[in-house]
N, C-alpha and C positions, 0 to 999 in steps of 0.2 A: 643345679642337678640335671644330669642328662636324662632324656626321656627313654627309659627302658621298661620292659614289662617282663614279668614272670608269671607263669600259670599257677593255679591253685594246687595242682599236683606237685609242681616243683617246690612250692612253699611247704607242702606236707613233707616231702622227702628231705628238704634241707633242715627242717626242724627235727625230724627223726634222726637224721645223721648227726646233728649237733649233740643230741642226748646220748645216742649210742656210742659215739666216739668219746665223749666226755666221761662216760662210766666204764670205759673199757680197760683202764690201766690199774690204778691203785686204790680207787675209792671203795672197791668191794671188800678190801682187806679189813678196814675198820668196821664195816657193817657186820661182817661175820663175827668179829670180836664181841660186839654188843648183842646181836640177835641170834647168833649161832645158826641152828637149823632153820630158823624163821627169817634168815637174811633176805630170802627172795621176796618177802613181803615189804621190805623197807623202801622199795621204790614208790609204793602207792601213796603213802602220806605226803612224800615230796612231790608226787605228781599233782596232788590237790593244790599245792602252792604254785606249781606251774600253771594250772588252770586259773588260779586267782590272778596271777600276773597277766595272763592272756585276756581275761575278761576286762581287766582295767584298760589294757592297751586297745582292745576292740572298742570300748566305750569312748576313749579319748580320740581315736582316729575315725570315728563314725562320720564326722562332717569334714574331715581333713585327710582324705585318702591319698592325696598327692603330696603330702608332706611327711618327712621323716619325724620321728619323735623329737629330735633335737630342734627342728624348725618349729614344731608345735609348741614346745616349751617356750620359745621366744615370743610366739604369738600370744600365749596365755599369760606369761609372767612379765612381758616387756623385754626390751633389748638388754638392759643392764642386768636385771635379776636373772633373766633367762641365760645370758652368757655366763654368769657366775655358776648357775646350776650345771651348765654344760661343761664348764671347767672341772667341776667335781666328777661328772660322769666320764670325762676324759681320763681322769686319774683312775677311776674304776675300770675302764676299758684297758688302760695301760697295764694295770695289775693282772687283768684276765689274760691278755695276750702274752705277757711275759711269763706267767705261770704255765700256760700251755706250751709255749716254746721251750722253756727250760725242761719241763717234764718229758716232752717228746724227744729232745736232744739227749737227755739222760737215758731214756729208753733205747734209742738207737745206738748209743754208745755201749750200753750193756749187752745188747744181743747181736750187734752187727759190727760196729767199728770200735773195737776195744782200745786201740792205740791212737785214735784220732782225738785231738783236744776238743773239749765241749764247745768252746767259742767258734771253732771252725764248723762244727755241725750246725750250731745255731745260725751262723751266717749263711750257710748253704740252704737251710730250710727257709730262712727269712727272704733270701733272694728269690726263691720259687714263689713264696707268698706274694711278694711285691709284683712279680711278673703276672700272676693270676689276677690280683686285685686291680692292676692297671687296665686289664681287659674289660672290667665292668662286671656288674652283678649278674647279667645274663649268662656270661661265660661261666661264672662260678656255679650257678645252679645247674647248668647243663652238664658240666664236668661231674658235679656231685650226683646228678641223676644216674649217670653211667656207673660210677664207683659204688654208689649205695645199693644199687640192684645186685651187684656182685657181692657186696658185704651181706646183704639180706639172704642171699642163697647160702653163703658160708655159715651164717648163724643158724639157719634152719637145718642144714645138713650136719652140723657139729654133733648133736646128740646121737645121730646114726653112726658117725665115725668113732664114737667113744662107747659103743654098746658093750664091748668086751671089758670096759673099765667101770661100768655103771654098777653102783650098789645102792638100791633104793632105800635100804635101811639107814643110809646116811641122813635122810630127811626126817627120821623118827628119833625121839618123840616130837611131834609138831606142836607149835604154840606153847612151848615150855618157857620161852623167854618173856611171854606176856607183852602187853602194850608198852611198858617201860623200855624193854630191850628193843622192840621194834622202832619206837620213836627215837631212841638214841641212835640206832643205826641209820634211821631215815634222815637225821639231822645232817649227816655227812653229804647227802645229796641235795640239800637245800640250795647250796651255792650253785650246783649244776643246773637245777631247774629254775633258779632265779635268773640264769643267763638266757632264759627264754626272752627276756627283755631285750637282749642284744639283737636277736634275730628279728623280732617284731618291730624294733626301733627303726629298721631301715627297709624291711620288705613290704610294709603296707604302702609305702610310697610308689612301689613298682607293681602292685597287685590290684589293679582296678576291678578285676572280675569278682563277682559275688555269686553265691549259690543259695538262693532262698530255699528254706526247708531242709537244708543239709547241715551236717556238723561242720563247723568252721575248719578250714584246712590247717590252721595253727593247732587246734585241739586234736585233729586227727594225727598230726605229726607227733604230738606229745604222747598220745596213746600208743602209736606204733613204736616209738623209741622206747617207751616203758615196757612194752611187751617183749621186745628183743633183749633189752637189758635184763629183764626178769628171767627170760629163757636161758640166757647165758649164766645167770646166777644159779639157777636150778641145775644146769649142766655141771657147773663147778662143784656144787655141794654133793651131788650124787657120784661124782667121779673121784674127787680127792678128799672130801669131808671137811669138817669145820676146823680140825686141828691143823692140817697143812694149809688150808685156805687162809687162816688167820696169821700164819707166820711168813708166808711168801710175800715178797715186796710187790711182785706182779702176779697175782693168782691166776688171772686169765691166760697169761703166757705159759704158766706151769701146766694148765689144762691142755693147751695146744701141744705141748711137748710130750704129752702122754699118748698121742695118737700113734698107733703102730699097726700099719697094714702091710704085712710082709716086710722083708728087708729092703725092698726097692722103694717103698713108700714110708720110710721110717722118719723122715724129717719134713713132714707136711707143715710143721709149725712155721718154718721159714717162709713157705709159700703163702700161708694164711696171714702171717704178719705183714708181708709186703702188700697184701690186699687191704689190710686194716689201716696201715699207716696213712694212705691217702685220705681216709675219712678224718683222721686227726688233723691233717694239713688243711682240709676244707673247713674244719671248725676254726682253725687259726685264721684262715682267710676271711671268714665272715666277721670275726671279732676285729680284725685289722681294718676291714672295710667300714665297719661301724665306727671305729676310731677315727678314720679319715673323715667320715660324714660329721662326726661330732666336732672335730677340729675346724671343719669348714663353717660350722654354724656359730662359732665364737666370734663376738664382735660384729662389725658391719660389713665384713668381707663378702663379696659376691663370687669368689672363685669356686670352681668345681672341686669336689673331693679328690679327684685324680691328681690335682696339683700337689697334694700333701702326701702322696703315697711314698715317694722317695725321701722327702724331707723328714718324715717321722721315723725312718729306718734307724738312724743312729740313736735316737731317743729310746726306741724299743730295745735295741741292743744293750744299752746301758742299764735299763730296767731289768732285763733278763739276766745280765751278768751280776748285778749288785743287790738285787732284791732278796736273794736266797743264798746263804753261805754254802749249803750243801744240799744233797737230795733229801736228807732226813728233815731238814727245816722246811723244804718245799712240800713234802708229803704231810707234815704236821699242819702247815698253813692251809693246804688245800682241804683237809678233812675237818679241822677244828676252827680255824680263824675265818676262812673264806665264807662259810655259810652265815656266820654272825655278821660279817662285814656286808654281805649281800642284803640281809634283812634290814640293817641300819641304813643302807643306801637307798633301797628301793621302796619300802613301805611308806615312809614319810613323804618321799617325793611323789609317788603315785597318788597318795591321799590328797596332797596339796594341789596337784594338777586336776584331779577330779572335782575338787571343791571349786577351783577357779573356772573350770569349764561349766559346771552347774550354775554358778553365779552369772556367768556371761550369757548362757542360754536363757536364764530367768530374766535378766535385764533386757534382752532382746525381745522376749515374748511380751514383757510389760510395755 
């Protein structure tokens, strides 16, 4: 593993970007179906799950700040069992990156490149991802730092641009869905917040700085990402309501298309979409980087993760092509299957690793 460093502020922004980009396309649709006017509250129960994953990773990496999670697994579980666990995590990461690639390619095809075959769009995006990942994690977080600040400004100004479309009555009556509706809507985001594991799996090895007495940068990133996603949901609800929001495939895109500031500025949605797409690409880059680090940790190889960047490209293409038959299957998998798969993958693994670490610390102290 190459010696690179990222600052705590960069860690905060990459985590926030990860969550904001992941919640920006189609996940909001199902949350509105279950929670209706209370859909803006569905992020917060899922945020607690993200905190749980973060605290587990913080505990596991406390004495191993220069190791990725995949290297730590091999230290705690041994080479053979650790490699088997990493193979399972590799499958998890392959599913994650193929799902994001397919979703982004379908989105780009829908709004920009109508006549371009989806595999060509996937290949173009993946080529850019490979180029960025080969540059290293320092380049990834620096590029994300620039784009996310622009995305942050866009999200904060969006309610002002939609003032002429806002109807506050769309949020009433509040709390009518109750906890059952909110929890059902929040379940869709568990897969997204569970992917906090992907960011923390690799970033702790490059973030030696610590800030005693302050909130951990990973937790700050989760809170910032949740705030922006909730702000976008509130903007969506007050501008188009629950009826249209639950029927649109891409509700947030529909909101952007409602911006009308004179005839000259009638298509700001195209400009804002081109600002938002790089955030999605950065999310894919981080998952792909974690996939390379995970592959590097399988077996007894001492090769750097950069050696696997191009090698994994055909495998990711095949997963992206054949994992989902069409966009309907993709959206169903993302909102219904992926959260359950995330829980099954993460909770037993983290519990096992924490028990192993506790037993090792206890044996050392004795």
